[in-house]
MDTraj code that builds the backbone (N, CA, C; nanometers):
import mdtraj as md
import numpy as np

residues = "UNK UNK UNK UNK UNK UNK UNK UNK UNK UNK UNK UNK UNK UNK UNK UNK UNK UNK UNK UNK UNK UNK UNK UNK UNK UNK UNK UNK UNK UNK UNK UNK UNK UNK UNK UNK UNK UNK UNK UNK UNK UNK UNK UNK UNK UNK UNK UNK UNK UNK UNK UNK UNK UNK UNK UNK UNK UNK UNK UNK UNK UNK UNK UNK UNK UNK UNK UNK UNK UNK UNK UNK UNK UNK UNK UNK UNK UNK UNK UNK UNK UNK UNK UNK UNK UNK UNK UNK UNK UNK UNK UNK UNK UNK UNK UNK".split()
xyz = np.array([
    [-10.5385, 9.0336, -9.0514],
    [-10.6424, 9.0219, -9.1519],
    [-10.6877, 8.8762, -9.1604],
    [-10.8165, 8.8542, -9.1617],
    [-10.8720, 8.7195, -9.1673],
    [-10.8598, 8.6628, -9.3085],
    [-10.8297, 8.5348, -9.3144],
    [-10.8218, 8.4686, -9.4439],
    [-10.9617, 8.4385, -9.4947],
    [-10.9765, 8.4445, -9.6252],
    [-11.1054, 8.4181, -9.6867],
    [-11.0956, 8.2871, -9.7647],
    [-11.1878, 8.1956, -9.7378],
    [-11.1892, 8.0659, -9.8029],
    [-11.3175, 8.0503, -9.8823],
    [-11.3077, 7.9757, -9.9898],
    [-11.4262, 7.9404, -10.0661],
    [-11.4385, 7.7889, -10.0677],
    [-11.5590, 7.7411, -10.0821],
    [-11.5842, 7.5977, -10.0834],
    [-11.5410, 7.5397, -10.2180],
    [-11.4685, 7.4294, -10.2141],
    [-11.4249, 7.3609, -10.3354],
    [-11.5422, 7.2839, -10.3930],
    [-11.5649, 7.2989, -10.5231],
    [-11.6726, 7.2286, -10.5904],
    [-11.6163, 7.1606, -10.7145],
    [-11.6101, 7.0290, -10.7126],
    [-11.5562, 6.9516, -10.8247],
    [-11.6289, 6.9812, -10.9551],
    [-11.7576, 7.0136, -10.9471],
    [-11.8375, 7.0375, -11.0679],
    [-11.7798, 7.1518, -11.1518],
    [-11.7144, 7.2470, -11.0878],
    [-11.6575, 7.3604, -11.1598],
    [-11.5420, 7.3196, -11.2506],
    [-11.4840, 7.2031, -11.2279],
    [-11.3663, 7.1596, -11.3025],
    [-11.3981, 7.0525, -11.4067],
    [-11.5225, 7.0130, -11.4148],
    [-11.5637, 6.9124, -11.5129],
    [-11.6192, 6.9837, -11.6354],
    [-11.5320, 7.0106, -11.7301],
    [-11.5691, 7.0917, -11.8472],
    [-11.6044, 7.0087, -11.9702],
    [-11.5417, 6.8932, -11.9865],
    [-11.5620, 6.8140, -12.1077],
    [-11.6212, 6.6779, -12.0722],
    [-11.6697, 6.6084, -12.1744],
    [-11.7204, 6.4723, -12.1541],
    [-11.6093, 6.3818, -12.1017],
    [-11.4877, 6.4024, -12.1514],
    [-11.3740, 6.3215, -12.1050],
    [-11.3451, 6.3475, -11.9572],
    [-11.3554, 6.4733, -11.9135],
    [-11.3372, 6.5059, -11.7712],
    [-11.4404, 6.4324, -11.6866],
    [-11.5640, 6.4345, -11.7313],
    [-11.6736, 6.3730, -11.6557],
    [-11.6576, 6.2217, -11.6496],
    [-11.6184, 6.1618, -11.7609],
    [-11.5979, 6.0164, -11.7637],
    [-11.4813, 5.9774, -11.6733],
    [-11.3733, 6.0529, -11.6762],
    [-11.2572, 6.0231, -11.5917],
    [-11.2929, 6.0393, -11.4439],
    [-11.3714, 6.1414, -11.4128],
    [-11.4136, 6.1634, -11.2745],
    [-11.4990, 6.0468, -11.2248],
    [-11.5964, 6.0044, -11.3063],
    [-11.6820, 5.8920, -11.2667],
    [-11.5993, 5.7648, -11.2518],
    [-11.5082, 5.7406, -11.3435],
    [-11.4236, 5.6214, -11.3352],
    [-11.3415, 5.6222, -11.2063],
    [-11.2837, 5.7356, -11.1727],
    [-11.2056, 5.7463, -11.0486],
    [-11.2939, 5.7222, -10.9261],
    [-11.4150, 5.7760, -10.9295],
    [-11.5073, 5.7574, -10.8168],
    [-11.5518, 5.6126, -10.8049],
    [-11.5743, 5.5458, -10.9179],
    [-11.6116, 5.4046, -10.9135],
    [-11.5002, 5.3215, -10.8507],
    [-11.3767, 5.3545, -10.8808],
    [-11.2633, 5.2813, -10.8245],
    [-11.2454, 5.3116, -10.6757],
    [-11.2727, 5.4343, -10.6367],
    [-11.2506, 5.4782, -10.4994],
    [-11.3645, 5.4407, -10.4054],
    [-11.4840, 5.4209, -10.4580],
    [-11.6039, 5.4062, -10.3752],
    [-11.6053, 5.2820, -10.2879],
    [-11.5385, 5.1768, -10.3295],
    [-11.5476, 5.0529, -10.2528],
    [-11.6898, 5.0026, -10.2558],
    [-11.7498, 4.9833, -10.1388],
    [-11.8882, 4.9341, -10.1325],
    [-11.9850, 5.0433, -10.0858],
    [-11.9535, 5.1681, -10.1186],
    [-12.0354, 5.2814, -10.0760],
    [-12.1178, 5.3358, -10.1932],
    [-12.2428, 5.2910, -10.2079],
    [-12.3240, 5.3373, -10.3214],
    [-12.3553, 5.4867, -10.3145],
    [-12.3599, 5.5449, -10.1952],
    [-12.3870, 5.6881, -10.1820],
    [-12.2744, 5.7701, -10.2448],
    [-12.1525, 5.7168, -10.2413],
    [-12.0380, 5.7856, -10.3015],
    [-12.0594, 5.7986, -10.4521],
    [-12.1091, 5.6921, -10.5152],
    [-12.1343, 5.6934, -10.6593],
    [-12.2515, 5.7858, -10.6914],
    [-12.3566, 5.7808, -10.6121],
    [-12.4709, 5.8695, -10.6342],
    [-12.4263, 6.0153, -10.6255],
    [-12.3434, 6.0460, -10.5265],
    [-12.2925, 6.1822, -10.5113],
    [-12.2057, 6.2220, -10.6312],
    [-12.1215, 6.1307, -10.6780],
    [-12.0361, 6.1588, -10.7942],
    [-12.1223, 6.1902, -10.9164],
    [-12.2290, 6.1149, -10.9360],
    [-12.3201, 6.1433, -11.0473],
    [-12.3884, 6.2785, -11.0279],
    [-12.4165, 6.3136, -10.9039],
    [-12.4746, 6.4450, -10.8750],
    [-12.3789, 6.5576, -10.9109],
    [-12.2505, 6.5391, -10.8835],
    [-12.1491, 6.6395, -10.9190],
    [-12.1449, 6.6557, -11.0708],
    [-12.1439, 6.5442, -11.1426],
    [-12.1414, 6.5495, -11.2895],
    [-12.2693, 6.6143, -11.3411],
    [-12.3819, 6.5812, -11.2810],
    [-12.5099, 6.6386, -11.3232],
    [-12.5103, 6.7900, -11.3043],
    [-12.4562, 6.8378, -11.1934],
    [-12.4493, 6.9827, -11.1714],
    [-12.3569, 7.0483, -11.2729],
    [-12.2481, 6.9810, -11.3087],
    [-12.1561, 7.0350, -11.4088],
    [-12.2238, 7.0435, -11.5454],
    [-12.3052, 6.9462, -11.5775],
    [-12.3725, 6.9401, -11.7077],
    [-12.4956, 7.0297, -11.7099],
    [-12.5644, 7.0389, -11.5966],
    [-12.6880, 7.1170, -11.5882],
    [-12.8023, 7.0293, -11.5410],
    [-12.8450, 7.0519, -11.4184],
    [-12.9469, 6.9669, -11.3578],
    [-13.0828, 6.9816, -11.4274],
    [-13.1147, 7.1007, -11.4742],
    [-13.2437, 7.1200, -11.5419],
    [-13.2501, 7.0386, -11.6711],
    [-13.1417, 7.0407, -11.7471],
    [-13.1386, 6.9630, -11.8714],
    [-13.1454, 6.8138, -11.8403],
    [-13.0756, 6.7708, -11.7357],
    [-13.0790, 6.6305, -11.6963],
    [-13.2210, 6.5893, -11.6587],
    [-13.2913, 6.6761, -11.5886],
    [-13.4299, 6.6468, -11.5503],
    [-13.5159, 6.6269, -11.6755],
    [-13.4976, 6.7121, -11.7746],
    [-13.5739, 6.6969, -11.8994],
    [-13.5367, 6.5666, -11.9702],
    [-13.4074, 6.5362, -11.9752],
    [-13.3609, 6.4178, -12.0471],
    [-13.4031, 6.2867, -11.9806],
    [-13.4137, 6.2870, -11.8486],
    [-13.4508, 6.1647, -11.7772],
    [-13.6005, 6.1539, -11.7509],
    [-13.6714, 6.2657, -11.7588],
    [-13.8131, 6.2656, -11.7248],
    [-13.8373, 6.2653, -11.5747],
    [-13.7344, 6.2935, -11.4974],
    [-13.7453, 6.2971, -11.3514],
    [-13.7464, 6.4425, -11.3044],
    [-13.8107, 6.4683, -11.1924],
    [-13.8158, 6.6038, -11.1384],
    [-13.6773, 6.6466, -11.0903],
    [-13.6430, 6.7714, -11.1172],
    [-13.5122, 6.8246, -11.0782],
    [-13.4880, 6.8108, -10.9279],
    [-13.5892, 6.8401, -10.8482],
    [-13.5756, 6.8310, -10.7030],
    [-13.5452, 6.6876, -10.6602],
    [-13.6125, 6.5913, -10.7253],
    [-13.5880, 6.4505, -10.6945],
    [-13.4466, 6.4093, -10.7330],
    [-13.3962, 6.4641, -10.8431],
    [-13.2588, 6.4337, -10.8836],
    [-13.1591, 6.4880, -10.7822],
    [-13.1801, 6.6123, -10.7382],
    [-13.0904, 6.6692, -10.6372],
    [-13.0876, 6.5805, -10.5127],
    [-13.2049, 6.5367, -10.4694],
    [-13.2144, 6.4530, -10.3494],
    [-13.1498, 6.3162, -10.3722],
    [-13.1831, 6.2515, -10.4830],
    [-13.1321, 6.1172, -10.5106],
    [-12.9811, 6.1165, -10.5314],
    [-12.9279, 6.2223, -10.5925],
    [-12.7859, 6.2255, -10.6266],
    [-12.7023, 6.3029, -10.5256],
    [-12.7524, 6.3136, -10.4051],
    [-12.6751, 6.3752, -10.2975],
    [-12.6014, 6.2661, -10.2206],
    [-12.5124, 6.3062, -10.1326],
    [-12.4379, 6.2096, -10.0513],
    [-12.5318, 6.1300, -9.9607],
    [-12.6486, 6.1856, -9.9293],
    [-12.7452, 6.1171, -9.8436],
    [-12.8508, 6.0427, -9.9247],
    [-12.8479, 6.0564, -10.0557],
    [-12.9489, 5.9944, -10.1413],
    [-12.9332, 5.8440, -10.1491],
    [-13.0401, 5.7793, -10.1866],
    [-13.0399, 5.6350, -10.2044],
    [-13.1255, 5.6022, -10.3274],
    [-13.0749, 5.6392, -10.4467],
    [-13.1562, 5.6208, -10.5665],
    [-13.1704, 5.4744, -10.6054],
    [-13.2786, 5.4447, -10.6737],
    [-13.2963, 5.3111, -10.7294],
    [-13.1969, 5.2935, -10.8433],
    [-13.1635, 5.1687, -10.8722],
    [-13.0671, 5.1423, -10.9788],
    [-13.1193, 5.1909, -11.1134],
    [-13.2495, 5.1836, -11.1328],
    [-13.3092, 5.2340, -11.2565],
    [-13.2843, 5.3832, -11.2746],
    [-13.2885, 5.4570, -11.1656],
    [-13.2595, 5.6003, -11.1707],
    [-13.1147, 5.6235, -11.2094],
    [-13.0249, 5.5449, -11.1510],
    [-12.8826, 5.5570, -11.1838],
    [-12.8618, 5.5318, -11.3324],
    [-12.9252, 5.4278, -11.3859],
    [-12.9094, 5.3962, -11.5281],
    [-12.9628, 5.5075, -11.6170],
    [-13.0778, 5.5657, -11.5813],
    [-13.1332, 5.6773, -11.6581],
    [-13.0382, 5.7965, -11.6569],
    [-12.9835, 5.8263, -11.5403],
    [-12.8931, 5.9409, -11.5257],
    [-12.7658, 5.9192, -11.6061],
    [-12.7075, 5.8009, -11.5935],
    [-12.5837, 5.7708, -11.6664],
    [-12.6070, 5.7843, -11.8167],
    [-12.7179, 5.7307, -11.8651],
    [-12.7483, 5.7388, -12.0085],
    [-12.7699, 5.8839, -12.0509],
    [-12.8464, 5.9594, -11.9731],
    [-12.8743, 6.0990, -12.0073],
    [-12.7479, 6.1849, -12.0046],
    [-12.6520, 6.1474, -11.9216],
    [-12.5255, 6.2213, -11.9155],
    [-12.4312, 6.1824, -12.0285],
    [-12.4705, 6.0816, -12.1056],
    [-12.3858, 6.0381, -12.2166],
    [-12.2666, 5.9563, -12.1708],
    [-12.2827, 5.8877, -12.0586],
    [-12.1751, 5.8054, -12.0031],
    [-12.2134, 5.6581, -12.0107],
    [-12.1148, 5.5705, -11.9940],
    [-12.1372, 5.4268, -11.9876],
    [-12.0674, 5.3719, -11.8648],
    [-12.1301, 5.2739, -11.8022],
    [-12.0645, 5.2002, -11.6949],
    [-11.9939, 5.0797, -11.7551],
    [-11.8767, 5.0477, -11.7053],
    [-11.8007, 4.9355, -11.7558],
    [-11.7652, 4.8415, -11.6411],
    [-11.7439, 4.7174, -11.6748],
    [-11.7015, 4.6193, -11.5752],
    [-11.5747, 4.5508, -11.6263],
    [-11.4918, 4.5125, -11.5312],
    [-11.3719, 4.4360, -11.5622],
    [-11.3445, 4.3447, -11.4456],
    [-11.2716, 4.2379, -11.4691],
    [-11.2430, 4.1482, -11.3580],
    [-11.1656, 4.2184, -11.2471],
    [-11.1997, 4.1861, -11.1252],
    [-11.1295, 4.2473, -11.0115],
    [-10.9970, 4.1754, -10.9948],
])
top = md.Topology()
chain = top.add_chain()
for i, resn in enumerate(residues, 1):
    res = top.add_residue(resn, chain, resSeq=i)
    for name in ("N", "CA", "C"):
        top.add_atom(name, md.element.get_by_symbol(name[0]), res)
traj = md.Trajectory(xyz[None], top)
């Protein structure tokens, strides 16, 4: 009998604001100098929260958000700031 596999989707496990903040924090620490990793992480959080609502909250088209927040996306920093704010998250800095 063949084994059946399903694709793992992190968005399915991000249920609370605390989950989403912890996920983003972990991704920020893990990303190194890879901005696409952070854009993708925000895309995962956006899918968990609801991309249509995020589009309304940011004033950006849903399709553009999907593209910008994919692993291949290259969003402008202004877009990242709008998304982070609309998701109810904050970026923090600390000395390295």
